[in-house]
C-alpha positions as CSV (number, residue, x, y, z in Angstrom):
1,M,12.8,-6.7,-27.6
2,G,11.5,-8.9,-30.4
3,E,9.3,-10.8,-27.9
4,I,7.6,-7.6,-26.9
5,V,7.3,-5.6,-30.1
6,R,6.0,-6.6,-33.5
7,Y,7.6,-4.9,-36.6
8,K,6.7,-4.5,-40.2
9,R,8.0,-2.9,-43.4
10,D,6.5,0.4,-44.4
11,V,6.0,1.5,-48.1
12,W,9.6,2.6,-48.3
13,G,10.9,-0.8,-47.1
14,E,11.9,0.6,-43.7
15,E,11.3,-1.5,-40.5
16,V,8.7,0.2,-38.3
17,I,6.9,-0.7,-35.2
18,L,3.5,-2.5,-35.8
19,G,2.5,-2.8,-32.1
20,V,2.9,-5.0,-29.1
21,S,3.3,-8.8,-29.3
22,W,0.0,-10.2,-28.2
23,D,1.8,-13.3,-26.9
24,L,2.3,-11.2,-23.9
25,L,-1.4,-11.4,-23.2
26,W,-1.0,-15.0,-22.2
27,V,2.1,-14.3,-20.2
28,V,0.2,-11.6,-18.2
29,A,-2.9,-13.9,-17.8
30,V,-0.8,-16.8,-16.5
31,S,1.3,-14.6,-14.2
32,I,-1.7,-12.9,-12.6
33,L,-3.4,-16.3,-12.1
34,V,-0.4,-17.8,-10.4
35,L,0.3,-14.7,-8.2
36,L,-3.4,-14.4,-7.1
37,A,-3.6,-18.2,-6.5
38,A,-0.5,-18.0,-4.4
39,H,-1.9,-15.1,-2.4
40,A,-5.1,-17.0,-1.8
41,I,-3.3,-20.0,-0.5
42,I,-1.1,-18.0,1.8
43,M,-4.1,-16.1,3.2
44,A,-6.0,-19.4,3.7
45,A,-3.0,-20.8,5.6
46,L,-2.9,-17.7,7.9
47,A,-6.6,-17.6,8.4
48,N,-6.5,-19.3,11.8
49,K,-4.2,-16.6,13.1
50,K,-6.5,-13.8,12.4
51,I,-8.5,-11.9,15.1
52,D,-12.2,-11.7,15.1
53,K,-13.7,-9.9,12.1
54,P,-15.3,-6.5,13.0
55,S,-19.1,-6.5,12.9
56,G,-21.0,-4.8,10.1
57,D,-23.9,-4.2,12.5
58,G,-24.6,-1.1,14.5
59,A,-23.9,2.6,13.7
60,R,-22.7,3.3,10.2
61,V,-20.5,6.0,8.6
62,V,-20.4,7.2,5.1
63,R,-17.5,6.0,3.0
64,H,-18.6,6.8,-0.6
65,E,-21.1,9.4,-1.7
66,A,-23.7,8.3,-4.3
67,V,-22.0,10.2,-7.2
68,D,-18.7,8.5,-6.5
69,R,-20.3,5.1,-6.5
70,W,-21.9,5.8,-9.8
71,F,-18.6,7.0,-11.2
72,H,-16.9,3.8,-10.0
73,W,-19.4,1.5,-11.6
74,V,-19.6,3.4,-14.9
75,M,-15.8,3.4,-15.0
76,A,-15.6,-0.3,-14.2
77,G,-18.2,-1.1,-16.9
78,S,-16.4,1.0,-19.6
79,I,-13.1,-0.6,-18.7
80,L,-14.5,-4.2,-18.9
81,V,-16.1,-3.4,-22.2
82,L,-12.9,-2.0,-23.5
83,I,-10.9,-5.0,-22.4
84,A,-13.5,-7.4,-23.8
85,T,-13.8,-5.7,-27.2
86,G,-10.0,-5.1,-27.4
87,V,-8.9,-8.6,-26.5
88,A,-11.7,-10.7,-28.2
89,P,-10.3,-10.3,-31.7
90,I,-6.9,-11.2,-30.4
91,V,-8.1,-14.6,-29.1
92,G,-10.1,-15.3,-32.3
93,L,-13.6,-14.0,-31.5
94,R,-15.0,-12.2,-34.5
95,F,-17.8,-9.6,-34.1
96,A,-18.4,-5.9,-34.9
97,W,-16.3,-4.7,-32.0
98,L,-14.8,-1.4,-33.2
99,E,-17.7,0.9,-32.6
100,L,-18.5,-0.5,-29.2
101,H,-14.8,-0.1,-28.4
102,W,-14.4,3.6,-29.2
103,I,-17.8,4.5,-27.6
104,S,-16.6,2.8,-24.4
105,G,-13.3,4.7,-24.7
106,L,-15.0,8.1,-25.1
107,L,-17.2,7.3,-22.1
108,L,-14.1,6.4,-20.0
109,A,-12.4,9.6,-21.1
110,F,-15.4,11.7,-20.1
111,I,-15.9,10.1,-16.7
112,T,-12.1,10.2,-16.0
113,L,-12.1,14.0,-16.7
114,F,-15.2,14.3,-14.4
115,H,-13.4,12.4,-11.7
116,I,-10.3,14.5,-11.9
117,V,-12.2,17.8,-11.6
118,R,-14.3,16.4,-8.8
119,S,-11.3,15.1,-6.8
120,L,-9.5,18.4,-7.1
121,F,-12.3,20.7,-6.1
122,W,-15.0,18.7,-4.3
123,Q,-13.1,15.9,-2.5
124,D,-10.2,15.6,-0.1
125,F,-7.5,15.1,-2.7
126,K,-4.8,14.9,0.0
127,S,-6.4,11.7,1.4
128,M,-5.2,9.8,-1.7
129,I,-1.6,11.1,-1.8
130,L,1.0,8.5,-1.0
131,S,3.4,9.7,1.7
132,P,6.7,8.0,2.9
133,K,5.1,6.7,6.1
134,D,2.3,4.9,4.1
135,F,5.0,2.4,2.8
136,G,5.3,1.1,6.3
137,E,1.7,0.1,6.6
138,P,2.0,-3.5,5.2
139,F,4.8,-4.3,7.7
140,D,3.5,-2.6,10.8
141,S,0.0,-3.3,12.0
142,S,0.1,-0.4,14.4
143,L,0.2,2.1,11.5
144,M,-3.5,2.6,10.8
145,P,-4.4,4.5,7.6
146,G,-6.8,7.4,7.1
147,K,-9.6,6.9,4.7
148,Y,-7.5,4.9,2.2
149,T,-5.0,2.2,2.9
150,F,-1.5,2.0,1.3
151,E,-2.8,-0.7,-1.1
152,Q,-5.8,1.3,-2.1
153,K,-3.7,4.4,-2.8
154,G,-1.2,2.3,-4.8
155,M,-4.0,0.7,-6.9
156,H,-5.6,4.1,-7.5
157,W,-2.4,5.7,-8.8
158,A,-1.5,2.7,-10.9
159,V,-4.9,2.7,-12.5
160,T,-4.7,6.4,-13.0
161,V,-1.5,6.2,-14.9
162,V,-2.6,3.2,-17.0
163,V,-6.1,4.6,-17.8
164,L,-4.6,7.9,-18.8
165,A,-2.2,6.1,-21.1
166,V,-5.1,4.0,-22.6
167,I,-7.2,7.2,-23.1
168,V,-4.4,9.3,-24.7
169,T,-3.2,6.6,-27.1
170,G,-6.8,5.5,-27.8
171,L,-7.8,9.0,-28.8
172,L,-4.8,9.3,-31.1
173,M,-5.8,6.1,-32.7
174,F,-9.5,7.2,-32.9
175,L,-8.5,10.2,-34.9
176,Q,-7.2,7.8,-37.6
177,I,-10.5,6.0,-38.3
178,D,-13.8,6.9,-39.8
179,S,-16.3,8.1,-37.2
180,P,-19.6,10.1,-37.0
181,F,-17.4,13.1,-36.3
182,W,-14.9,13.0,-39.1
183,E,-13.5,10.9,-42.0
184,R,-10.2,9.1,-41.6
185,T,-7.2,11.1,-42.6
186,N,-4.3,8.7,-42.1
187,S,-2.4,11.8,-41.1
188,M,0.0,10.1,-38.7
189,P,3.2,8.6,-40.1
190,E,3.4,4.8,-39.9
191,S,6.4,5.0,-37.5
192,Q,4.5,7.2,-35.1
193,L,1.2,5.2,-35.4
194,G,3.1,2.0,-34.6
195,L,4.5,3.6,-31.5
196,V,1.0,4.6,-30.4
197,F,-0.2,1.1,-31.1
198,L,2.7,-0.3,-29.0
199,L,1.9,2.0,-26.0
200,H,-1.8,1.3,-26.3
201,G,-1.2,-2.4,-26.3
202,L,1.2,-2.3,-23.3
203,S,-1.2,-0.1,-21.3
204,T,-4.0,-2.5,-22.2
205,L,-2.0,-5.5,-20.8
206,A,-1.4,-3.5,-17.7
207,L,-5.1,-2.7,-17.4
208,V,-5.9,-6.4,-17.7
209,A,-3.5,-7.1,-14.8
210,L,-4.9,-4.3,-12.7
211,A,-8.5,-5.1,-13.3
212,S,-8.0,-8.8,-12.5
213,T,-6.1,-7.9,-9.3
214,H,-8.8,-5.3,-8.2
215,I,-11.6,-7.8,-8.8
216,Y,-9.8,-10.5,-6.8
217,F,-9.2,-8.3,-3.8
218,A,-12.8,-6.9,-4.0
219,I,-14.1,-10.4,-3.4
220,R,-11.6,-11.4,-0.7
221,P,-13.6,-12.1,2.5
222,E,-11.7,-9.6,4.6
223,K,-12.3,-6.9,2.0
224,L,-16.0,-7.4,1.4
225,F,-17.0,-4.6,3.6
226,Y,-15.2,-2.2,1.3
227,T,-17.0,-3.7,-1.7
228,R,-20.3,-3.4,0.1
229,S,-19.6,0.3,0.7
230,M,-19.2,0.7,-3.1
231,F,-22.8,-0.5,-3.4
232,K,-24.4,1.0,-0.3
233,G,-22.1,3.8,0.6
234,W,-21.4,2.9,4.2
235,I,-19.2,0.8,6.5
236,S,-20.0,0.2,10.2
237,E,-18.2,2.1,12.9
238,D,-16.8,-1.1,14.2
239,E,-15.2,-1.8,10.7
240,M,-13.9,1.8,10.6
241,K,-12.2,1.6,14.0
242,A,-10.7,-1.8,13.2
243,N,-9.2,-0.7,9.9
244,H,-8.7,3.1,10.1
245,N,-7.2,5.8,12.3
246,P,-10.1,8.1,13.4
247,E,-7.6,10.9,13.9
248,L,-6.8,10.7,10.1
249,W,-10.4,10.0,8.9
250,A,-13.5,11.3,10.7
251,P,-16.4,10.4,8.4
252,K,-20.0,11.6,8.9
253,Q,-22.7,9.3,10.2
254,A,-24.7,7.5,7.6
255,D,-28.5,7.9,7.4
């Protein structure tokens, strides 16, 4: 446990949690690098066995509305700024990071709340639910997904859990510092604050891993049509039919 958690002595001489051990940052970074490199090598070795890639030409269908694309990129930007400002001091880069960090955190909290409300009332929330049959997709090419694949659903829910953990623990920490909205109160006992720091650090490490993995798969050649849709909103009908079950997802025609 000592390799994961840092401890300190409080004013009473009791041992309390200080936070996560940031040595884990390097463990996460190296592990993700090795795993993604291994995946890239395996995919390159299997490349000759792949069928022809579906065409991006011809008729198009809508995959992402403009509001959802804006949400994605604002969220991505806020997460990258949070990671950069949170990790930079740990690796020895010194700059006035705290204000930029909490502003990005508040932006992430706001747009996450917006997305939750939109997904519940204006989107097809059921299309993102993982069902037992989804777990067979990676092992059975005949199981075509609806709008979202098993991997996309899994990434979505993993990011959801981790981002909510980052937001909740970040807001608890934000309450303990001076801000334009209040003066610091130091109202949280050291033992509780240390636990919040630990959870925030662990969720940050998980976010680093998820963001790295997401970026990697977004630039994979066979996934670039999904990335294009996050910029332009559409995929071709050929791409849809090659990767999705039209009985489970019937999108409208793109303009």
